[in-house]
Structures are given as structure tokens and as C-alpha cells.
C-alpha positions as CSV (number, residue, x, y, z in Angstrom):
1,M,0.0,0.0,0.1
2,H,2.8,2.4,0.8
3,A,4.4,1.7,-2.6
4,L,1.0,2.7,-4.1
5,C,0.8,5.9,-2.3
6,L,4.6,6.8,-3.1
7,A,3.7,5.9,-7.0
8,L,0.7,8.1,-6.9
9,A,2.6,10.8,-5.4
10,L,5.4,10.8,-7.7
11,A,3.4,10.5,-10.8
12,F,1.2,13.6,-10.0
13,A,2.2,16.7,-11.7
14,P,0.2,20.0,-11.7
15,A,-1.6,20.7,-15.1
16,A,-0.7,23.6,-17.2
17,A,-3.2,26.5,-17.9
18,P,-6.3,24.9,-19.2
19,D,-7.8,25.4,-22.7
20,T,-11.4,25.6,-21.6
21,S,-12.7,25.8,-25.2
22,Q,-11.2,22.4,-26.2
23,A,-13.3,19.9,-27.9
24,L,-12.4,16.5,-28.8
25,P,-11.1,16.2,-32.5
26,R,-13.5,14.6,-35.1
27,S,-12.6,12.1,-37.7
28,T,-14.7,9.5,-39.9
29,P,-15.7,6.1,-38.8
30,E,-13.7,4.4,-41.5
31,A,-10.5,6.4,-40.8
32,E,-10.7,4.9,-37.2
33,G,-11.3,1.2,-38.2
34,I,-15.2,1.0,-38.2
35,A,-17.7,1.0,-40.9
36,S,-20.3,3.6,-41.1
37,S,-22.9,0.8,-42.0
38,A,-22.1,-0.8,-38.8
39,L,-22.5,2.3,-36.7
40,L,-25.7,2.9,-38.4
41,T,-26.9,-0.6,-37.5
42,F,-26.1,0.0,-33.9
43,V,-27.6,3.5,-33.9
44,E,-30.9,2.2,-35.5
45,A,-31.0,-0.7,-32.8
46,L,-30.6,1.9,-30.0
47,D,-33.3,4.1,-31.7
48,T,-35.9,1.2,-32.1
49,Q,-35.0,-0.9,-29.2
50,V,-34.5,1.5,-26.2
51,D,-37.2,3.6,-24.6
52,A,-35.6,6.3,-24.8
53,M,-32.2,7.2,-25.9
54,H,-30.8,10.7,-25.2
55,S,-27.5,10.9,-26.7
56,V,-24.6,8.6,-28.0
57,M,-21.1,9.6,-28.7
58,L,-18.2,7.1,-29.9
59,V,-14.5,8.1,-29.5
60,R,-11.9,6.0,-31.4
61,N,-8.1,6.7,-31.3
62,G,-9.1,9.8,-29.4
63,Q,-11.3,10.9,-32.3
64,V,-15.1,11.5,-32.1
65,I,-16.4,9.4,-35.1
66,A,-20.2,9.3,-34.2
67,E,-22.4,11.6,-32.3
68,G,-26.0,12.3,-32.1
69,W,-28.9,13.5,-29.7
70,W,-32.4,12.5,-29.7
71,T,-34.3,15.9,-29.8
72,P,-35.1,17.8,-27.6
73,Y,-31.8,16.6,-26.0
74,D,-28.9,18.5,-27.5
75,A,-25.0,18.7,-27.3
76,E,-24.8,21.7,-25.2
77,T,-27.3,21.0,-22.4
78,P,-25.8,19.1,-19.4
79,H,-27.4,16.0,-18.4
80,V,-28.1,14.9,-14.8
81,L,-25.7,12.1,-13.9
82,Y,-26.8,9.7,-11.1
83,S,-24.1,7.0,-10.2
84,L,-21.9,8.0,-13.0
85,S,-21.1,11.0,-10.6
86,K,-19.2,8.4,-8.4
87,S,-16.4,8.0,-10.9
88,F,-15.8,11.7,-10.8
89,T,-15.7,11.5,-7.0
90,A,-13.3,8.5,-7.2
91,T,-11.1,10.8,-9.5
92,A,-11.0,13.5,-6.7
93,V,-10.0,11.0,-4.1
94,G,-7.3,9.8,-6.5
95,L,-6.0,13.4,-6.8
96,A,-6.1,14.0,-3.2
97,I,-4.0,11.0,-2.5
98,A,-1.4,11.9,-5.1
99,E,-1.1,15.4,-3.2
100,G,-0.6,13.6,0.1
101,K,-3.9,14.8,1.5
102,L,-5.5,11.4,1.9
103,S,-4.6,7.6,2.1
104,L,-6.6,4.5,1.0
105,D,-6.0,3.2,4.6
106,D,-7.6,6.4,6.3
107,R,-10.3,5.4,8.7
108,V,-13.5,6.8,8.1
109,V,-14.4,7.6,11.6
110,D,-11.0,9.5,12.0
111,A,-12.3,12.1,9.5
112,F,-15.4,12.9,11.4
113,P,-14.6,13.4,15.0
114,G,-17.5,15.6,15.6
115,E,-20.2,13.2,14.2
116,A,-18.8,9.8,14.5
117,P,-20.3,7.8,17.4
118,A,-18.4,8.3,20.8
119,E,-18.0,4.4,21.1
120,P,-18.2,3.1,17.4
121,S,-18.6,-0.6,16.8
122,Y,-15.5,-2.6,16.2
123,Y,-16.2,-3.0,12.4
124,L,-17.2,0.7,12.1
125,Q,-13.7,1.6,13.5
126,A,-12.1,-0.7,11.0
127,M,-13.7,0.7,8.0
128,R,-11.2,2.5,5.7
129,L,-11.5,4.9,2.6
130,R,-10.6,2.0,0.5
131,D,-13.7,0.1,1.8
132,V,-16.2,2.8,0.9
133,L,-14.6,3.2,-2.6
134,R,-15.1,-0.5,-3.4
135,M,-18.6,-0.9,-1.7
136,N,-17.1,-3.2,0.7
137,T,-18.1,-1.3,3.9
138,G,-19.3,-4.2,6.1
139,H,-22.9,-3.3,5.8
140,E,-25.7,-5.7,5.4
141,T,-27.9,-3.2,3.7
142,E,-27.3,0.1,2.1
143,P,-27.8,3.1,4.4
144,S,-30.4,5.6,3.5
145,F,-30.0,9.0,4.8
146,W,-31.0,11.6,2.3
147,R,-34.7,10.6,2.9
148,E,-34.4,9.5,6.5
149,R,-37.2,10.7,8.8
150,N,-36.4,8.9,11.9
151,T,-33.4,10.9,12.7
152,P,-34.5,14.5,12.2
153,G,-31.5,17.1,12.5
154,A,-28.9,14.5,12.0
155,T,-26.4,15.1,9.2
156,W,-25.9,12.9,6.5
157,A,-22.7,11.4,8.1
158,E,-24.3,11.0,11.4
159,R,-27.1,8.8,9.7
160,F,-24.3,6.9,7.8
161,F,-22.5,6.0,11.2
162,A,-25.9,5.2,12.6
163,H,-26.4,2.4,10.3
164,P,-25.3,-1.1,11.5
165,V,-22.1,-2.5,10.4
166,P,-22.4,-6.3,11.1
167,F,-19.5,-7.5,8.8
168,K,-15.9,-7.0,8.4
169,P,-15.1,-4.4,6.1
170,G,-13.5,-5.6,2.9
171,T,-15.4,-9.1,3.0
172,R,-18.7,-8.3,1.6
173,F,-20.0,-6.3,-1.5
174,V,-23.1,-4.0,-1.0
175,Y,-23.7,-1.3,-3.4
176,N,-23.7,1.8,-1.4
177,S,-24.3,5.3,-2.5
178,P,-24.1,6.9,0.9
179,A,-20.5,5.3,1.2
180,T,-19.5,7.4,-1.8
181,Y,-20.9,10.5,-0.2
182,M,-18.5,9.7,2.8
183,A,-15.6,9.6,0.3
184,S,-16.8,13.1,-0.9
185,A,-16.8,14.2,2.7
186,M,-13.3,13.0,3.4
187,V,-12.0,14.9,0.4
188,Q,-13.7,18.1,1.6
189,Q,-12.3,17.5,5.2
190,A,-8.9,16.8,4.0
191,T,-8.6,19.6,1.4
192,G,-10.9,22.4,2.6
193,E,-12.7,22.3,-0.7
194,T,-15.9,20.5,-1.9
195,V,-15.2,17.9,-4.6
196,L,-16.7,20.3,-7.1
197,E,-14.5,23.1,-6.1
198,Y,-11.5,20.8,-5.8
199,L,-11.9,19.1,-9.2
200,R,-12.5,22.4,-11.0
201,P,-8.8,23.4,-11.6
202,R,-7.6,19.8,-11.5
203,L,-10.1,18.2,-13.8
204,F,-13.0,20.1,-15.0
205,E,-11.1,23.1,-16.5
206,P,-8.4,21.1,-18.1
207,L,-10.8,18.9,-19.9
208,G,-12.9,22.0,-21.0
209,F,-16.0,21.4,-18.8
210,T,-18.4,24.3,-19.0
211,D,-19.5,25.4,-15.3
212,P,-20.5,22.1,-13.9
213,W,-23.2,21.8,-11.3
214,W,-23.4,19.3,-8.6
215,M,-26.1,18.9,-5.8
216,T,-25.0,19.1,-2.3
217,S,-26.2,17.8,1.0
218,P,-27.7,20.2,3.6
219,E,-24.2,20.6,5.3
220,G,-22.7,21.9,2.0
221,I,-20.9,18.6,1.0
222,T,-20.9,17.6,-2.8
223,A,-23.4,14.7,-2.8
224,G,-20.6,12.5,-4.5
225,A,-22.8,9.5,-5.4
226,F,-25.0,11.4,-7.6
227,G,-26.1,15.0,-8.8
228,L,-23.5,16.0,-11.0
229,S,-24.5,17.3,-14.4
230,A,-22.5,17.0,-17.6
231,T,-22.8,17.1,-21.4
232,T,-22.2,13.9,-23.5
233,E,-18.8,15.0,-24.5
234,E,-17.8,15.8,-21.1
235,I,-18.7,12.2,-20.1
236,A,-16.8,11.0,-23.2
237,K,-13.6,13.1,-22.0
238,L,-13.7,11.4,-18.5
239,G,-13.5,8.1,-20.3
240,Q,-10.8,9.3,-22.7
241,L,-8.7,10.7,-19.8
242,Y,-8.8,7.1,-18.2
243,L,-8.2,5.4,-21.5
244,Q,-5.0,7.5,-21.7
245,H,-4.1,6.5,-18.2
246,G,-4.6,10.1,-16.9
247,A,-2.7,11.8,-19.5
248,W,-4.3,15.0,-21.3
249,N,-2.6,17.0,-23.8
250,G,0.8,16.4,-22.8
251,E,0.1,16.8,-19.0
252,Q,-0.3,14.0,-16.5
253,L,-3.7,15.2,-14.8
254,L,-4.2,11.9,-13.1
255,P,-1.8,9.6,-11.8
256,A,-1.4,6.4,-14.1
257,A,-1.3,4.2,-10.9
258,W,-4.4,5.6,-9.7
259,V,-6.3,4.9,-13.0
260,A,-5.1,1.2,-12.9
261,E,-6.1,0.6,-9.3
262,A,-9.4,2.5,-9.8
263,T,-10.5,0.3,-12.9
264,R,-9.3,-3.0,-12.0
265,L,-11.4,-5.6,-10.0
266,Q,-11.3,-4.6,-6.3
267,T,-14.3,-6.7,-5.2
268,A,-16.0,-9.5,-6.7
269,N,-19.6,-9.3,-6.8
270,G,-21.4,-12.2,-8.8
271,S,-20.8,-14.8,-11.2
272,S,-23.2,-14.5,-14.2
273,P,-21.5,-14.5,-17.4
274,T,-24.5,-12.5,-19.0
275,S,-24.5,-9.6,-16.5
276,D,-22.4,-6.5,-16.6
277,W,-23.0,-6.1,-12.9
278,D,-21.4,-9.3,-12.1
279,Q,-18.1,-8.7,-13.4
280,G,-16.7,-7.1,-10.3
281,Y,-16.2,-3.7,-9.1
282,G,-13.3,-1.2,-8.8
283,Y,-13.0,2.2,-7.1
284,Q,-16.3,3.8,-8.2
285,F,-16.0,2.0,-11.6
286,W,-17.8,-1.2,-12.8
287,R,-16.0,-4.0,-14.3
288,S,-17.8,-5.1,-17.6
289,R,-17.7,-7.9,-19.9
290,Y,-15.2,-8.3,-22.7
291,D,-12.6,-6.8,-20.5
292,T,-13.9,-3.2,-20.4
293,Y,-15.0,-1.0,-17.5
294,R,-17.4,1.8,-17.1
295,G,-19.0,4.3,-14.9
296,D,-22.8,4.3,-15.1
297,G,-25.8,6.1,-13.6
298,A,-29.5,5.1,-12.8
299,F,-31.8,5.2,-16.0
300,G,-29.0,5.2,-18.4
301,Q,-25.9,7.5,-18.4
302,Y,-22.9,5.4,-19.5
303,C,-19.1,6.1,-19.8
304,M,-17.9,2.8,-21.3
305,V,-14.2,2.4,-21.9
306,F,-12.7,-0.4,-24.2
307,P,-8.9,-0.3,-23.6
308,E,-8.2,-3.2,-26.1
309,H,-9.9,-1.2,-28.7
310,N,-8.8,2.4,-28.0
311,A,-12.4,3.3,-27.8
312,V,-14.8,5.3,-25.4
313,L,-18.6,5.1,-25.6
314,A,-20.7,7.8,-23.8
315,M,-24.5,7.6,-23.9
316,T,-27.3,9.3,-22.0
317,A,-31.1,7.7,-21.9
318,G,-34.1,7.6,-19.7
319,T,-34.6,3.7,-19.5
320,R,-35.7,1.2,-17.0
321,D,-33.4,-1.7,-18.8
322,M,-29.9,-0.5,-18.7
323,Q,-28.5,-4.0,-19.4
324,A,-30.5,-4.0,-22.7
325,V,-28.5,-1.0,-23.8
326,M,-25.4,-2.7,-23.2
327,N,-26.3,-5.8,-24.9
328,L,-26.9,-3.8,-27.9
329,V,-23.2,-2.5,-27.6
330,W,-21.8,-6.0,-27.5
331,E,-24.1,-7.3,-30.3
332,H,-23.6,-4.6,-32.7
333,L,-20.7,-2.1,-31.9
334,L,-17.9,-4.2,-30.3
335,P,-17.7,-6.8,-33.3
336,A,-17.3,-4.0,-35.6
337,L,-14.2,-2.3,-34.2
338,S,-11.2,-3.2,-36.4
339,A,-7.7,-2.7,-35.9
340,E,-6.9,-1.1,-39.0
341,A,-8.5,1.9,-40.9
342,L,-11.0,1.0,-43.6
343,D,-11.6,2.4,-47.1
344,E,-13.7,5.5,-47.0
345,N,-17.4,5.0,-47.9
346,P,-19.1,8.4,-48.5
347,G,-22.6,6.9,-49.2
348,A,-22.7,5.0,-46.0
349,H,-21.2,7.8,-44.0
350,A,-23.8,10.3,-45.4
351,A,-26.5,7.6,-44.3
352,L,-25.1,7.5,-40.7
353,A,-24.9,11.2,-40.6
354,A,-28.5,11.6,-41.7
355,K,-29.7,9.2,-39.1
356,L,-27.7,10.9,-36.3
357,G,-29.0,14.4,-37.3
358,N,-32.7,13.1,-37.4
359,L,-33.1,11.5,-33.9
360,S,-36.0,12.2,-31.5
361,V,-37.6,11.1,-28.5
362,A,-40.9,9.8,-29.6
363,V,-43.8,12.2,-29.5
364,P,-47.7,11.7,-29.1
365,S,-49.3,10.6,-32.3
366,G,-52.7,12.3,-33.2
367,E,-54.3,15.4,-34.6
368,A,-53.5,19.0,-33.9
369,T,-57.0,19.9,-32.9
370,S,-60.5,18.3,-32.4
371,Q,-64.2,19.4,-32.0
372,A,-63.6,19.1,-28.3
373,A,-60.9,21.7,-28.5
374,E,-63.2,24.3,-29.5
375,H,-65.4,23.8,-26.4
376,I,-62.7,24.0,-23.9
377,Q,-60.7,26.8,-25.8
378,D,-59.4,29.3,-23.1
379,Q,-61.3,27.6,-20.2
380,W,-59.8,27.1,-16.9
381,F,-60.3,23.8,-15.1
382,A,-59.5,24.2,-11.4
383,F,-58.3,21.3,-9.2
384,P,-58.6,20.6,-5.4
385,D,-55.6,20.8,-3.2
386,N,-53.3,18.1,-4.4
387,D,-49.5,17.2,-3.7
388,R,-48.2,18.7,-6.8
389,G,-49.5,22.3,-6.0
390,L,-51.4,22.2,-9.6
391,R,-54.4,24.6,-9.1
392,A,-55.6,24.9,-12.6
393,I,-55.0,24.3,-16.4
394,K,-56.3,25.5,-19.7
395,L,-55.4,24.8,-23.2
396,S,-55.3,27.6,-26.0
397,L,-55.1,27.3,-29.6
398,V,-54.0,30.1,-31.8
399,G,-53.7,29.2,-35.5
400,D,-51.7,25.9,-35.2
401,Q,-50.0,26.6,-32.0
402,T,-51.4,24.8,-28.7
403,T,-50.3,26.4,-25.4
404,L,-50.7,24.7,-21.9
405,H,-51.6,27.4,-19.2
406,T,-51.0,26.4,-15.6
407,R,-51.6,27.8,-12.3
408,T,-49.5,26.7,-9.4
409,A,-48.5,28.1,-6.0
410,A,-45.6,29.7,-7.9
411,G,-47.9,31.7,-10.3
412,E,-49.2,31.4,-13.8
413,D,-47.3,29.8,-16.4
414,A,-47.6,29.2,-20.1
415,M,-46.0,26.2,-22.2
416,P,-46.1,26.1,-25.9
417,I,-46.6,22.7,-27.2
418,G,-45.4,21.3,-30.4
419,H,-47.5,19.0,-32.8
420,G,-45.5,16.1,-34.2
421,R,-42.4,17.9,-32.8
422,W,-40.9,19.2,-29.6
423,I,-40.6,22.8,-28.5
424,K,-38.5,24.0,-26.0
425,S,-39.6,26.8,-23.7
426,S,-38.7,28.7,-20.4
427,S,-41.8,27.3,-18.8
428,A,-41.5,26.5,-15.1
429,F,-44.2,23.7,-15.1
430,S,-42.4,20.2,-14.9
431,N,-45.4,18.2,-13.3
432,G,-43.3,17.6,-10.4
433,I,-40.0,16.6,-12.2
434,G,-38.1,19.5,-10.5
435,A,-38.8,18.0,-7.1
436,L,-37.1,14.5,-8.0
437,L,-34.0,13.5,-6.5
438,G,-30.8,15.1,-8.2
439,V,-32.7,17.2,-10.6
440,P,-31.5,20.9,-10.8
441,P,-34.1,23.5,-9.7
442,M,-36.0,24.7,-12.6
443,P,-35.2,21.9,-15.2
444,R,-35.2,22.9,-18.9
445,M,-38.5,21.7,-20.6
446,A,-39.9,20.8,-23.9
447,A,-43.3,19.8,-24.8
448,S,-45.1,17.9,-27.6
449,G,-48.7,17.0,-27.7
450,A,-51.8,15.7,-29.8
451,W,-55.5,14.9,-29.7
452,T,-55.4,11.1,-29.4
453,S,-59.2,11.2,-29.5
454,D,-62.1,13.8,-29.9
455,A,-62.0,14.5,-26.3
456,T,-58.4,13.3,-25.1
457,F,-55.2,15.4,-25.4
458,T,-52.1,13.6,-24.6
459,L,-49.1,15.8,-23.7
460,K,-45.5,14.8,-23.1
461,L,-43.2,16.7,-21.3
462,A,-39.3,16.3,-21.4
463,A,-36.9,17.7,-19.0
464,Y,-34.2,17.7,-21.4
465,G,-31.3,17.9,-19.1
466,T,-32.6,14.8,-17.1
467,P,-33.5,11.1,-17.7
468,Y,-37.3,12.2,-17.0
469,T,-40.3,12.6,-19.2
470,S,-43.8,13.0,-18.0
471,T,-47.0,12.0,-20.0
472,L,-50.2,13.9,-19.2
473,I,-53.5,12.6,-20.6
474,L,-56.3,15.2,-20.3
475,R,-59.7,13.6,-20.7
476,F,-62.5,16.3,-21.3
477,E,-65.9,15.4,-20.1
478,D,-68.8,18.1,-20.0
479,D,-67.4,20.7,-17.4
480,R,-64.7,18.8,-16.0
481,V,-61.3,17.2,-17.0
482,V,-59.5,14.1,-15.5
483,L,-55.9,14.4,-15.6
484,E,-53.8,11.4,-15.7
485,S,-50.2,11.4,-15.6
486,S,-46.9,9.4,-15.1
487,Y,-43.1,9.3,-15.4
488,N,-41.1,7.3,-17.7
489,V,-38.7,6.1,-14.9
490,S,-38.6,6.9,-11.3
491,F,-36.9,5.7,-8.0
492,G,-40.6,5.7,-6.7
493,P,-43.9,5.1,-8.3
494,T,-44.1,6.1,-12.0
495,E,-47.9,6.4,-12.0
496,L,-49.1,9.7,-10.3
497,P,-52.7,9.9,-8.8
498,P,-55.2,11.1,-11.3
499,L,-56.6,14.7,-10.7
500,T,-60.2,15.8,-11.5
501,G,-60.8,19.4,-12.3
502,L,-63.8,21.4,-12.8
503,R,-64.5,24.1,-15.5
504,H,-63.9,27.5,-13.6
505,Q,-64.9,31.0,-14.7
506,D,-62.4,33.5,-14.2
């Protein structure tokens, strides 16, 4: 262990002044050893078999060779990352170790003298930084402290320490997001900066990240396990940094020894040959099939690294089946990676570019108007008190433009709705998405809708910096409307209770 710490310290060198405008270079698929036709097959599989993809970017030999966003998602808008955030937190730990501010053998309780129990259990005393990084804390179940109601007023660290540790640390894998938070807190305690602040000059600025946002705990500590937002290219850059053993533009930003330790198998966690969650775990990186590794996050953020093929794949999505996405990678993409450049194929490249340039999250299918629309035009429908704070709605149609008007506790809002397309807006109405875990306040919204029957209007909202969409079905009956709504994915229920509103004269 002492040899590793020494190697990390010797390998670390301060980065030169960053070029924050730097983008990854671009090339053609054939020049980097993959046929455009094979990439087209892969993208078509993602488009038709996954609900719903948000973005894809493939980097080969350091060159971006395919990139696409499913409208309304785009290249510039950062996407919420859930557990893919953990890989960034591990990077901060590696840098702090290289600077001599932390050690993998640091005991967790020692970093929190004011919050650790006065008489910690034997196994809690034995828990080290390496154990929280490799999800080997000795817990039988994952602590849950950001929604804890039984210990009001306790800090997140105090709730972590209150959770029983019945097993010897290092002997049992239990996926553990609160453990990552503790690693983030240990970086802050050791450096005097949050992980976000600490990484800004050491990672984010050299790689050209644009003002990253990261959720914090009530105590002002970077959440660590989730809550970072990054663009698809920024995700790809993290993977490329690790693929290059920590080097970037001629500078060693991250020690190569740390990259090797973080991405190798540190903990065995299963034996299924067909599951990418049974291939072992490193330091906040998953081992994957075919001798690859990745960071990933709930509902479909991926940073997949293929060392043998000198490739990185970054993807975002809003899906309940993350394994299905990786299965498509192994089926269509991995076999197509050739060691040698291929002859250029302009026709196939043009077909691929056309597909990548015309991707869209599915929109409601139906008519732009209906007979019922004339009867409810500009009519408010008021709802009784509800947990979403939705007081009233109305639909208005001017020309071919439908607008959803809402009244909430925050005031009145208007959202333009596309028909057969998405329209982005500055609307603040998100049907509750803005209150979901890890979502930045006031998420960016886009809307599309259609009359799916004469008296039913179906509206789809996309918070296009997040994994979330919400479908609202408005069923108009005489002087009332029944509102049914749901989320595509959620850590809790996806179906929301229906609301009934009555026609209201302003």
C-alpha cells in the first residue's frame, strides 16, 4: 500500500493552464477502423429497441467518429448524472491521495470526530477509505439517509454512522451510495474544498467542462454519489482521460497508478456471465464484460471504456433496462471495431450522418385539434388541493399553436406545445420533475402533444437535462377534466394519482 501511495505521489504533476474551449477532435468512422454501415445498424438498434435514448458519442483513437442527440436533447445542455457521478468522486480521491492529503487506509471515523459515535462498533472503527470506494463497507444493507425521517436534524454523516455494520469491512460487496458521499466528505475534510471546487482546476477546467453543477447535502458537501450534470462530450472526456492513463494534452492530470487501481477488479460481486453487474467492482467503476470497464448511472448514463480497442462510448438515456442498452453495444458495436483503418465509404457515411441528425424522442401521435378543443378553448379547469400544487389548467389554440397554461403556488405559466415535434420553452411547469432526486431546480423543459381522440389530449413533457419525461393525458368530459399522468422512470412510483378539475369561470 505504501508503494502505491508513493507511486501516486510521484506520478502527480500540476496541469498547465487549461484550454477551456477544447473539444475532442473529429474523424470519420472508416479512418478509425469501423464501418459507417455498422455504426448505422447500432444507432438504429438504439433508436428502435430502447425507450428512450438521449445521446450517443463514440470516440476511437481519441477522435469522435459518431455523435447524435435525440431531440429535444442536445449537445450543449448538461444531463443529470446519477451514479456516474461516483467515478468523478473517485477521481477527486485519487488526486487528493496523489497530493498527500488522503490515504486509502484512512479510517472513516477519524475524518469525522464531531459526527462519529463516541463508542463506534469494532467493524465501524475498521472501515477505511478503500472500503467505501469499493463498496465493501461491512454493511448488510445500504444506508438511506437523504430521505431519513427517523433522525431529524442529523447530518448525512451521522446517519451513515448510525447504520449497523455487522460484517468485517472488505469481506462483503453491498452497493452503497452513502459510502460514496462519505468519500466526498473525506475529500472536503482533507482539502478544505468541496469535490466540485477541488476538481474544477484539476479536472473540469483542463478537460474543458462548462461550469459544472453538482448537488450538495444540507451540510454543503458535494453529494458525490449522484447529482453532477455534464454534457455527453464531457462524459466522453472522462472516459478518454482514463483510457489515456490519466494523461491529457501532454500533461499527467491523474496518476496512471490511480487509473489502474480504480478500474481493476477490487471486489468480486457475482458470477453471471451475461450480466455486466456481475463482473466485479473497482474504485467507483464497474468492471464489464469483454475486459472493459465503465461508470454508469440510474436510468442510463454510460461512460464505457474499451482499452483493447482504444475506444470510449458515452451515452445518456431514460430507460428502465440499462443492461439491454449494453447488450446492443456487445451485439452490434464491439464486433465492428477493427484494428486497421478501412476504405472510406461516402454513401454509408452520409446515411449515418442523416440518421444521427434526425433522431427524436417519441412524441404523441394524433391530431392537432378536435371538436372538443373548440369547447374547452381558453377555459380554466380548477383542481382541489393536491401534492403537486397544480391549481388549474387550460389549453389555448392560436392558429396551429397549442399552449398549456397552468396555475400553481408559484404563479401562472404558459408552455408552448409542439405537434409532431418538440418545442423548448422557459416554462417552469414540470409536473413534479423538478422535485425529483438530483434534478437541478427549474429544469429545462420541452413539450409535444396531440389529440389522441376527440376529447382526449395527450401531452408529453421532457426535462431534457434529466432522464425524465412525463406523460399527461387530459380527458375532457362536459364541465370537467380528468388528468392522468406518469413518469417514464422514477426511484418511486411512476404513476401519479389522477386529478379531476372542474370548469372554472375567471
